[in-house]
N, C-alpha and C positions, 0 to 999 in steps of 0.2 A: 688234575686232568683225568686221572684214573676214575675218580668218583663220577665226573661228568660222563665219561664213556659208559660206566656201569648204568647210570640213570638213563642215558640214551638207549642203550640196549634193552633195558627193562621196559621202557616206554614203548619201544618198537615191538617187543614181545607181547605186551599187553594188547595192543591193537590187533596184532596178528592172531592171538588166541581168542580175541573177542569176535572175530569175523564170522565164524560159523554160528555162534550164539546169536549174533545180530539177525542173521537170516532166519533162524528158527523163531526168534522172538517176534519179528515182523510177520512171519507166516501165522503165528498164533494170534497176533493182533487182528489181522484181517478176518480170521474165522470168528474170533471173539466178538468183533463188532457186528457180525451177522447173527449173533446168538448161538454160535457153534463153538464147542470146546474141542479143538483138534489135538488129540493125544497121540496121533500117528506121525508126528514130525520126525521122530527118530527113524522109523522105518522108511518114510518118504525120502529122507536125506541119504539113508544107506543105499537104497535102490538107485538113486540118482548118481551117487558116487561110483557105483559099479558100472552103470550105463555109460557114464562119461569116459571111463578108462577103456571100456570095450569099443565104443564108437571112435574114440581118438586113435586107438590101435588099429581098428579095421580100416579107417580112412586116412590114417597117417596125418591127422590134422587136429590140433588141440581145440580149434573153434567148432569143428563138427562134433567133437567130444562134448563141448559145452551145450550145443544144441540137443544132443542125445540125452544129456543129463536133465535139461529143462523139460524135454518132451516126456521123459519117464516121470518126472516130478508132477507134471500136469496130469498125466494118465493116472498116477497114484491118487491124486486129489479127486479125479473123476470117479474112480472105482469106489472110494469111500463115500463120496456124495451120493452115488447111485445106490449103494447098499443101504445107506441110512435114510435118505430122503425118498427115493423111489421104492426101495425094498422094505422100508419101515423097520430096519434093524436098530438095535440099541447102539447109539453112537460110541459110548465108552467101550463096549465089548468089541465093536467093529474095529476101533482104533487099536485096542490091545491085540486083537487077532492079527491085524495088519503088521504090527511091530514084530510079532513072533514069526509070522511068515517071512518077513524081510530078513530077520536074523538068520534063519536057516536057509531061506531061498537064495540069498546072495551067495552063500558058500556053495550051494548046489550048482548054481549057474556058473560061478567062477570055475568050479571043477569041470563042468561040461566043456567050457571054452579053453581052459588052460591046463587041466589036469592037476592043478594045485588046489589046496584047501586052506592055505593060510594067507597068501597074498599073490599078486600078479606080477611082482617085480622081475621074476626070472623068465616069465612067459610072454609078456607084452611090453613093448617099448614104452618107456616112461615119457610122459608129456607134462609140461607145466606152463601155466599162463605167464606172460611176461611181467617183469617188475617195472614199475614206473618211477623214474627219478624226476621229481618236480623241479623245474627250473627255478632258480633264485632261492626257493625254500630249502633245497638240499644244501645250500652253502651257509645257512643260518646255524650257528653253533647250537648244539643240543636239540633245538626244535627240528632242524633238518634231519638229524639222526633218528628222531622218533617218527616223524611224519613221512619222510621221503623214502623211496626204495621198496615199497610194499608191492605185493602181488596186486594186479589190476582189480581182482575181485574184492580185495579189501576196500579199495576206494569206492567200488560200485556198491558195497554194503552200506557205506555211510551215505551215499547218494540215495539209496533205497529208503533210508530213514525219512529223509525229506519228501521223497516221492510218495511214500505211504501216507504221510501227514497230508500232503497236497491232495492225494486221491480221496482220502476219507472226508476231508473238510472243505474241499474247494471244487469238487466235481459232482455232477448230478448222480452218477452211479454210486459214488461214495456216500452221498446223502441218503440214497435209497437203501444202501447196505446198512447204514447205522439205524435207519428207521425200522428195518426188519428186525434188527437185533434188540432194539428198545421196546417195540410193540408190534409183533407180527399181525395182530388183528387190525390195528389202526392202519398199518401199511397196506394190508389186503383190501381194506375198505375204500382206499383211494386208487385202486387199480394196480398196485404193485404185486408182481408175482413173487410171493415169498419163497417158494421152492426154487425158482430160477435164480434169485439173488443168493440164496444159500449155496447153490451149486457153483455159482460164479466165485463166491468167496473161497471155496475149496480149490478151484482151479488157480486162483491167484496165489493162494497158500502153497499149492504145488509148484508153481513157478519159482517162488522164493526158496522153497526147499531144494529145487533143482540147482539153483545157484549155490546154495550152501553145500550140497553134496558134491558139486563140481569142484568147489574150493578144497574140500577135504582130500579128494583123490588127485587133483591136478594143481594144487596150490600149497596146501599143507605139506603133502608129500607128492610124489609123482607115480603113485601106484595105488591099487585098491588093497585094503587089508581087512580081514575078518573083523566085523563089529567095530569098525574104525570111528564111527560117530561117537561111540562111547559115552552116551548120556547127554550129549550136548543139545539134543532135541528137547529133553526134559528140562534142562537148565534154561533153554529159551522159553519154555512154558512158564517157568518160575519168574523169569525176567518180565514177561508180559503180565503175570499176576501181581507182581510187586508194583508195576506201573499202572495197574488197573486198566490195561488195554490201550494206553496212550502211546503212539508210535515213538515219539521223541524220548519220552521217559523210559520206554522199553529199551531203546538203543543205549541210553545211559546206563541202565541196569545191566545190559549185556556187557558193556565195557567194564563195569564193576566186577563181573564174574571173570572177564578176561584178566583183570588185575589179580584176582585171587589165584587164577591158574598160573599166572606169571610168577607169583610168590612161590607156589609149589615147585615150579620148574627151577627157580633160583635156589631154593633149599636143596633140591636134588643135586644140583651142580656143585654145591658146597661140600657134599658128603657128610660125614659125621655119624653119630650113633642113632639118629632117628630113622626107623625103618621106612623104606620108600613107600610101602603100602599105607602107612599112616599119612605120609605127605600127600599121596594121591587122594586122600579123603578131604583135603583142605577145601577145594572148590565146592564140594557137595555139602560139607558142614557149614560153610559160610552161606550157601543157598538156604539151608534150613533155618539158620539163625536170622537171616534177613527177612525171610518169610514170616517167622514168628513175630519179630519186632514190628513189621509193617501191619500184620494182623492185629496186634495189640493196640497200635496207634489208631487204626481204623475203628476198632471197637470203642476206644476211648472217645473218639470224635462222635460216634453214633450215640453214645450215652449222653454226651453233652447236648446234642441236638434234641434227643428225647426229653431231657430235663427242661430245655428251653421251650419245647413244644407243649 
């Protein structure tokens, strides 16, 4: 019985830890399909996380906090798209600059509104999205413990995996977005506005980052904390790269990273002689290993294709 409880808690933790990575991975997928590599996911989620807490505190409503987070996420995407597409700046440098601005800017804005530089817990009332107990499923041994009782944004994250697939492969706009990513010249020749589609991809990416940021500050915890995204935007990028931009596979890869994060958390709770700093490295080490393995497999396949050709 104790083993089943441990497995249930571990599975629950895996899905919870995977949630922000799923949002980041899907945001990266949408940009990737339009031919854009969005490295600013980290900063976009961080800004959204702070905006959610500030809006929820100002209006005393968690749902208005969610709207605030989403709006800031979309604005973040619009700023980067405008700088790169309209302003002709280098996309990678723009994204790196945005991440750096978000890292320091969120602390500065937090200090302006709260007088605190580490977190908002003592200055702003904490808000959290409701958890959802799924009827019937919650009563199933083990499965109910893993699947039921999550924050509502966790379930929305998994819905977004299907929604992203449907959007990319079953809608007209999704078809145009993929056409722009595969061949901008060909898309332009049939009357598709390449710049417009790329901008739209960043707005959708910002929407997903807004959801991910809101989860971090009003689902993961109930306050904003300095640099709380903590690399999950980059792990989401890695999940997208592993899946080669496919939304469903990207979601699966994100859950894999949630699993590795859950392993690290479980090891911490056990104590022992292993330094916590080393345990914290586990998700990132696994990310690097998986990326290397996937890269080697792809190279091997390409060589086989070249030999057959």
